[in-house]
N, C-alpha and C positions, 0 to 999 in steps of 0.2 A: 520535466522541474512545472515543478510547484505550481497550481495556477494561481496570481503577481493577489486574486484576495482570501488566498488561502495560508499565505507569508501573511501574509499584512495581521490579518486572523489573530496567527499563528503569535504570532510575534509582540503584539496584543493582549494575549495572554487567553483569546475564545480561544479553548477548544472546539469546542462541538462548531458553532460560524467557519473555521476551517476546516470541519471534519466536511460540514455540508457543501463546502467548499470544494473540497477534492469531491464530493462524492456525486456533485452533479460536473463537473472536465469527466468521473471516467463513465458515466450516463451518456456524455456527447463524444466522447472518441470511442465509444462501446454502439451508438447510432452511429457513425460514419463511417463505422471499420477500420478506424483507425485499435490494429488490435496490441501494435511497439508501443506511443503513453498507454493505451485501458493496462494495459498490464506493469506499468512506473508508476499511475497511479494506486495499481493498488498494492506497488512495495511502499508506494507514501503516506497511502492513506493505514496498513499493518505499520511503519516504522511511527507515527503517531499514535494508534493506540498502544506505541509499547514504552514512548513518554510519557502517556497517560497513566499508568499505573492499568492497560486491563491486555492482556495475552494471550484471553480464547477470545477475543478477535484479532488482535495484531493473529495468532495463524492461522486465523481465516481466509482472513487479507492475506495471507504468502500461501496459501495452499492455493489460494486461484491466480495470484500472480504466476505461482510455479508452473501450472498445471496451461497455461496462457501464451507462457515462453515452451515449454517441452513444445508446444500443439503449431509454435512458429518455430521448433527449431532455434529457439537463438539464449546461446551456454552463456550469454553475457548475466543476461537480462536472471536467464532461471538458479543463476548466482547468485546475483542477489535478492531472489525469496527466497530460496533455498541458510545463504546467512539470515537473511529476520526467522523464517522459518526458527533455524535452531534456536536463535534468542529465545525465542517463544513456548518454548517447546524448552528451555532453561527458565524462565522466572514461570509457568506453569510448574513445573520439579520432577520432568518427566525424561532430561539430562544428570 
C-alpha cells in the first residue's frame, strides 16, 4: 500500500511531495530486497503520473513494474502493471 505520508500529501493535493515519498519507499523496498512491494510502488507511481497527466512517465513506471512482476512470476502484479500500461499507451495515443 502507498505509504501514509504519500497518501497524506496526495490528499492535500501536493503531487510532488507524494511522488517524493513514494520514490523513497521504492528505494527502501528495493534496497532491502522486497521485490513485491517495489513492484507495487512502481505501479502506484505510474498511477500518480496518470492522474497528473504525465502518461510518458507513467508508461516507464508501468514497464518497470511489469518487468519486476515477470521476474517474480507474479501474475497479479503483472496484470496491474499491464492494465496501467494500457491506459498510459491510450493517453499517449498509441492504442
